[in-house]
N, C-alpha and C positions, 0 to 999 in steps of 0.2 A: 504494500500500500504506500502510495506516495504521500509526502507531507502536504496537508491541505489545511486551510483555515475555514472553519465552520462558524459563521456568525449566527447567533440565536436571538438577536435583538429585533424587535418590531421596528418598522420605519419610524413610527411615532417616538419610540424610546430613543432611537438613534439621533433624531433631530433634537430631542430634549437634552441628550448627553452632550451633543456638540455645541449647544447654546450655553453650557456652563462655563464659568470662568476658569482660567488656568490657575494652577495645574490640575488636570484631571487625575484623580486617584485611582490607579489600576492595581487590583490585587492579582497576584500570580500564584497558582497552586497546581496540583497534579499528584499522581501517584508516585511513590518512592521509585526512583530509577527511570522516571518518565523523561527527564531531560530539563528540569527546571534551571539548573546551574548554567547549562548551555544557552538557554533562553535568555537569562540575565546577561550573559556575555554578549549576545546579539543586540540587546537593548543598549548596552554600554557603547557598542560600536556605532550606534545611531545617536550617541550623545544624550541618551535619555537617563536621567538620574534613577538609580536603583538602590534598594535597601533590602537586605536579607534579615528577616526577623531572627533567624538562628544566630547570626553574627551579633546582632544587637543583644540577644539573650546571653551570649558568652560574655559580652562586656558587662552586663548587669550582674553576673555571678561574682564580680569583684566588689559590688556594692556591699557595704558592711551590714546594713539592715537586712538585705535579701539573703546574704550568706548566713546570718544568724537565724533567720526563719527556716532556711533549708536544713541547717544542722539540727535545729529543734525538732523538725518534722521527720528527717531521715536518719539522724544520728551522726556522730563524729566520724564514722567510718568513711563518709564521703569526702573527708578532707585529706589533703596531702601537703605537708609542709605549710599548714595554715590556710591553704587555698582550696576552693572547690575543685575536686577531680571530676571532670565531666563524665568519663566512662563509669566511674563508681556511682555518680548521681544517676546516670541513665539506667544502670543495672538495678538500682533501688527503686527508681520511679516507674520503669516500664515492666516490672514484674507482674503488675495487675492494673486493671482500669481504675481501681480505687486509689492506688498510689499515684497513677498518672494524674488523676483529678486533683490530688493534693498539690502536685507540682504545678499544675496549670493555675490553681488558685493563687499561688505565690507569684509566678512569673508572668502570666498573661496581662494582668493590669499594668504592670511596670513596662512591659513591651509595648502595649498600646499607647501609653503615655510617650514613650520614646519615639514611636512612629509619628504621632501627632506633632511632636516638636520638630522632627526631621522634615516633615512636609511643610510646616510653617517656614522653616529655614529656606527651603527651595523657592517658596513664594516671595521671599524677600530679596532674591538675587537680582542683579542688574538685568539679566536676561531671564525672564520667567519661563520655565519649560512648559510646553503644551500639556505634557503628561509626566507623571512619575510612576514607577513600578515598584511595588512592595511584594516580596515573596513571603507567603505565609503558608507553610505546609498544612496546618490544621485550620485553614481559613473557614471552611464550612462547619467543621466539627464543633468549633467554639463560637459560632455565630458571628464571626468577625467580618463576614462578607457584607454585612449591612453598612459598614464604615466606608466602603469603596463605591466609586462611581460605576465601575465595571470590573468584571472578573474574567481572567484568562485561565483556562485549564490546559496544561500540557499533558497530552495523552499518549500512552503506548499500551499495547496488550500485555497481559500478565507474563507470558513467556519471554517477551523482549525485555521487560523490566527485570525479570529474574536473572537473565543472562548478564545484563549490565551490572547488577548488584553483586553477582558472584565474581565478576572480574575485579571488583573493588575489595574482595575478600569476605563478603557476607556469606553466612551459612543459610541454608533453607530455613532452619529454626529461627534465626534472627529475622529473616524476611517475613515469615509467617507471623511472628510476634508483632512486628511493627505494623503489618497490614491489618491485623486484627484490631488495632487501636485506631484505625482510620476508616473514613468512608471508602467505598470501592471506587475505582477509577470511573466506572460507569455513572455512579451517583454524582461525582464531581462534575463530569461532563454535562450531565442533564441540567445542573443548576448554574453552570457558567454562561457568560455572555458570548464568549468565543472559545472554541476548542481548537487546539493546534495538535494535529496528529503527527507524532514523531516516531515513525517506525523504520526510518532509513538512515540517512547520513546527516552529519552536522551541517553540511552545506545546504541541504534541503530544508532543515529546520530554520536556519537563518533566513533563507529565501521566503519561507512562509511568514515568518515574523516581520520581515521587511515589508511584505505586502500589507500586513495589518497596520503597521506603524504609519505607512504612507497615507492611509485613509484619514489620519488625524491632521 
């Protein structure tokens, strides 16, 4: 299957979207291994400001108040030399939906505040971007999609995503564990405003994204 862009907005909603003031807030999501990082790279090449909430979350782990709450919730074993050890935190948090919910209750409000500040900073630049793109892996799961003007889902079938993740060193157990805590790729696609099918090459993915960006 070739990379294609599938728009799922009505003409009325498209007109309403394009009438909004810049920068438009675009949320980026998709299944694990679908190609979200490559998509962000393509946006950067188009000089579109991007933000990864995972990266923002890593920075927030150094915040004293957040670190104290995490240690209180998951125990001192998540620390290494006084700092949060991300693999240890992930192991503690992703062992069950209940633990993941506790992590989300601590991190997500702080991440949302950080995203809001970042978008405001983009709007204050000398040249205001037409749109900004924020990657949020659990965008629909946490109801964060309501914050954005439009949503892009990067999509690939399960077998393709598994092959990519195995090349990164993931085991099938790890893949299944993470997938069990997320919406299915199909569910994300159904709720997105645009679906980018990424089953072939990086070049084809970039071309599809360039087509979408040029519409703005």
